N, C-alpha and C positions, 0 to 999 in steps of 0.2 A: 644727473638726478634732478627731478622736479621738486617743487615745494611740497606737493602732495606725498611723493615717495619719501622725502626727507622726514616729514611729520610722521608718516607711518613707521619708518625705521626707528625714530626716536620713541614713539609710543610703544613699540615692541618691547622696550625695556621696562615698561610698567610692571611686568610680571615679577621683576626682582624686588619690588616693593621699596620701602624706605629703610635703608641700613646706614646708621650713623658710623662715622669712622673716616679717616683721611687717607688710608693706605691706597685704596683703589684710585681715588681722585689724584693723589700725588703721583702715582705711577702713570696715569693717563696724561697729566699735565707735563710730566717730564718727557714723555714720548712726543709731545707736541712742541717741545722746546720751551716749556714754562712761559707761555705768552703773558701770564699775569705779572711776571717780574718787571719792575720798572714803572708800573702804573701807579699814579697817585690815587689811592683808594680811600673812600669814606665807607666804612663797613657798618651796616645797620642791622641790629637784631631787636627782638621784642615780640610779645604775644600779639598785640594789636597795634596798629598805627605805623608800623615800620614802612609799609608801602607809601603812605602819605608823606612821611618824613623824607623818604628818598626823593619823592617827586618835588617837594619844596626845595631841597638842596640843589637838585639837578636843574630846576627851573631858574633859580637865582644864579647859579654858575653860568648857565647859557645866556641869561639876560645881561650878565656882566662881561660877555664876550669870550668866555672860555669854551673850549671844545670838551664835551663831556659825554660819557656813556652811562646808561641806566639799565640795570638788570633787576627785574622784579618778578614776582610770581604770586598766585597763578595768573593765567590770562583769563579774560572774561569771554570775549567773542572771537578774537583773532589770535592764533597761535604766536604770531610774530610780535604781539604786544610785549612779550617778555624782554625783548632786546631792542634798545633804542640808542641811537647815537646822533647827537646834534639835531634833535627834534624830529628825526625820521626813524621809523621802525625798520628793522632789517628787511631787505628785499627778498623776494622768492629766490633769486639767483644767489644772493649772498648766503642765505640759509642753506641752500643746497650745497654750495661750495664748502662752507664750514662743516656741515654734517658729513660730507664725503671724507674730509680730512680726519675728523674725529673717529668715524667708523673704521677707517684704515688702521688707526692706532688701537682701537678696541679689539680688532681682529688679531693684531700682534699680541696684545695682552692675553687673549684667550688661547692663542697658539702656544704661549709661554706657560700656560697653566694657571693664570690669574682667574680669580672669581670675577664674574661680569660686573662692570659698573652699573649703577642704578640709573633710572631715567634722569633724575635730577643732576647726577654727576655728569651725564652726557650733555645735558642742557648747560651746565656751568662751564664745561669745556668749550662748547660752542660760543658762549658769551665771551669768554676770554679771547678766543681766536678772533671773533668779530671785532672786539674793541681794539685789538692789536692791528687788525687790518685797517680800521678807520683811523688809527693813530691818534686816538683821543688823549687829551692831557689828564683828565680826571675820570674816574669811574665811581659811580654811586652804586654800591653793591648791597642788595637785600639778602639777608640770610633766609634760607628755605625753612629749616626746622632746627630749633634749639640754637646752637652756636658752636659749642666745643667740637662736635663731630660732624658739623655741616660741611658740605663740599666746598662752600665758599671760603671756609676757614683755612685753606691752604695759603691764603694771603699772609705773608710773614711780617710786613711792615706797613700797615695802613697809616695814613696821615692822622685819622681820627676814627675812633669807634663810638657807636651810639647804641644805647639800649633804651627803647621807647616805653615799654610797659611790661609788667609781669602779671599774668593771671593763669588760672589752671586751664591748660590745654595740652594735648598730646602727652598726657600723664604717663602712658605706658612706655614712652621713650625718654621722657625728661624728668620724671619723678612726681610724687604725689603732693608734696608741700611747695609753697611758694619759694622758700629759700633754696630747695633742691632745684627747682626750675630756674631760679635766678642764677645759681652757680653754673648751670649748663649754658645759659645764654651769655654769662660773663666769660665763657671760654674763648670769645673772640678778642678779649683784651690782650694786648701784646706788651711786652716789656718796654716800659718807658713811654708808651704812646698814650696820649690823653683819651679819656672816655667821658662821654656825656650821658647822663641818665635822666629819665623822667618817670620815676617809679613811685607810685602812690603808697604801696605797702612798705611799712618800716622794716619788717623782717627781710623782705626781698632786697631792699636798698642796702641793708647792712651786709647781706651776703655778697652783693656786688662790690661794695666798698672793701670787703675783706680780700677779694680777688685782686682788686686794683692795688691795694696796699702791698700784697705779695709780689706784684709785678712792677712796683714803682711807677704806676700809671697815674698821673694827675687826674682827679675826678671832679667833674663839674655837675652839680645838681640843677638841672633846668627848672625843676619844680620850685626852687627857691627864688627864681627871678620874678620881681614884682610886676604884675600886669595891671594896667590902669586904662581908663577911658573906654571900657568895653561897650560895644554897640552890636546888637543882634538883629539880623533880618534873614529872610529866605534867600536873599541875594548874596549873603555872606556875613562874616563877622569882622569887625574892625576893633583894633586895640593898639595900645602902646606897651612897651616892655623895656626894662632897664637891665642890661646884661654886662657884667664886669665893668660897671661905671659908665657904659655908653648907652645912650637913649636911642631906641628904635621906635619912632613915633608913627602913628597913623598906618599901621600894617593892616592890610585888608586881605582876607582869605575867602575864596569863593566856595570852598567846601565847608558847609555849615556845621556847627556844633562846638560845644566847649572842648570836646576831645580833640577837635581840629585846632583849636587855639593852643592846646597843650602840645600837639604835634608841631605846630608852627614855631612855638617858642623853642622846642627841642632843636628844630632845624636852624633857627636863628642863632642858637648857641654854637652849633657846628660852624656856621658861616663866620660868626664872630671869632671863634677860635682859629679858623683857617686864616682870617685876616690878621690876627695878632701874631700868628706864626710866619706871617709874610708869604704864605703860600698863594694868597690871592689878594687882589685889591677890589674893593666894592664901591660903587656909586650909589648914593642913597636912593635916588629915583629908580635906578635899574634894579636895586634890591626889592623895592616895593612892587615894581612891575612883575618881577620874578615870583614873588609870593602870591600876588593876585592872579597870575596866569596859571599857577599850578592846579591841575585837575587830575584826579585819579578816577577812572571809570568805576561806578558802583559804590562810591562813598557818599552817602546821602545825596544822591543825584536826583535833583528835582526837575520834573517836567511840568511847568506851570500850566494852569488851565482850570477847568471845572469838570471833574474834581482835579486836585493836585495829585499827580503820581510821583512816588518816591521809590527809587531803586537803591537798596543798601545791602552791602555784602556781609552784614553782621552774621557771624557763623559760630559764636560761642557766647557765654553769659556776659562777658565784659563788653563785647561788641553790641549785644542786644541792649544792654543797659545804656550805652552811649546813644544808640538809635532812639530808644524810648525817651531819654532826656532831651534830645534835640527836637523830636516831634512834639513833645509837651511844651517846649520853649516856644517853638515857631507856630504851632497849630493847636493851641490849647482849646479843649472842649469841642474839637471838631469830630464829627462822626467818621470813624476810621475802619476801613476794611483791610485786613492783612491777607495777602497771598503768600504762603510760606511753605517751604520744604527744607528739611534739615538732614544732617548726617546723624546716624544713630549713635556715633561715638562722641557727640558734642553736648551731652547733657541737655536734651531737649526740654526737660521739665524746668530747668533753671532759665533757659532762654524764654520759654513761654511766660514764666513769672514776670520777666521784664517786658515782653511784648504786651502783656495784659494791662500794663500801666496806661496804654493808649488805644488798645484794640477794642473795637466793639463787636466784630465778627471776623470769622476766618474762612478762607478756602485753603485746605491742605493739599499740597501736591508733592512732587518728588524731584530733587535736583538730579542732574545728569552725572551720577557717580554710583559705583558699585556699593558704596557705603551708605547709600540713602536709607532713611527710615521710611517704610511704606506709608503711603498717605492715609490709609485706613487706621493704622496704629497711631499716627500723629493726631488724627481727628479724634480718636478716643481720648487721648491725653488732653486735648483742648476741651472736649466736652466735660472732662473731669474737673476742669477749672471753672466751669459754669458758663462758658462762652459757646455761642452757636458756631457750627462748623460744617462745611461740605467737603467731602473728599473727592478730588479729581486728580488721579495719579499723573496724567499727562500735563506737563507745564503749560503748553499752548492752549490746551482745553481749559485749564484753570484761568489763564489770562483772558480767554474769550468770555468765560462766565463772569469774571470781574468787570470786563468791558460792558457786557450787557446790563449790568447792574450799576454802572458808574453814576447814574443820576440819583441813586439812593445815598451816596456818601460824599463827604467833603474831601476826604483824603484816602487814597489807596496806596498802601505800602507793600512792595514786593521785597522780601528779605528772607534770610535764613541760611544762605550759602551763595558764594560767588558762582558755583556751578549752576545754580538756579537762574541767576541773572544772565548767564551766558546763553541759555536757551530762550529766554523771554525778551531780552532787551531790544533786539533789532525789530521784532514784531510790534512791540509796544510803541516804539518811535514811529513806525509806519502808520499805526492806528491814529496816533495823535497828529501826524503830519508835520512833525518837527525833525530837525537834523539831529542825528545821534553822534556827530563827530565830537571827539574830545581833543585829539591832537590837532 
């Protein structure tokens, strides 16, 4: 099997949609020999920020000499972005090999009368097989959707669980209220295993604390850790923080934004907890290098120049608010063009209300997803807010239009969905003549 055929086979499972529940995933993992058993796992859930928190933890582990795997989603440009071990993405051959083994077991399940696994369940099985093959010591595991019924939640005994944030998203699967959503995400908490949270909403935090209490899980609130010495720039944010009596000074993160400071503190709490459990040892300089080197594609990704281009995967109201706050902090009063395409189930009106805090004009386009909101409809909504907008459904056509008008603006932001960035990112870097490498 080639990489292309492996990806095609995996994508064929898209038709089964997103179905929460662990029965299919458990059956598939059992037929594969439960490769996830015995791994030292840091399990991370949350509405926003979980990918960045995973990247920080993974980067610090690696910089301190530990063998580690990272499983995140979705990918932006390269399908293999989802699976990483010791600083390298899964190779085409490894992807094909792991996919072959998973498909063999899926066929067995179907022959036995099981309902088909979903695409994400197949991907999670591939991830566990890959990490077992690479014999990594630690796995940093990002939840796909929710927590309780997510396929990653077959993990029975994680070292640490982390819940990064709670806001309204995927309400049809997770619930309408923040406490309901919080309880779903708190489903990753295991009996007696510590949990770290950084949840701003008091009702959501209370719901998570209730689950932690029921499961005798010690709870650490990263939001209560005092941050000091904050310095902001387009090159990154620098700060110090005190965690459980220990000072972590001069921490620099190159993913800008106060939301990234919050994510970084959450990750540092996890590292501090692993250290106190004697699961790891950390060197101060290596820890700082790990935090500084951590980069996640499409998280307020700045391409410097005139104008400044920014790629950001904000895909819901909370993400849009973080983007707007960061843009206002770093580029106050600058004339800003937004190239945006959104998914119709992501409350576009609420997202636009946030974008409008910094946007002067828009080009509406469409992300590469069947759930996309048509560009003309998005443009109508933007006009309704009093902003100028041009509708260009093809993302590369929208990028070209922005490029032709680049001398009219100080900042051009491309945002609204990671699916949109996946179509545009490579072409934008080619236009600017800069390297798009993140790893």
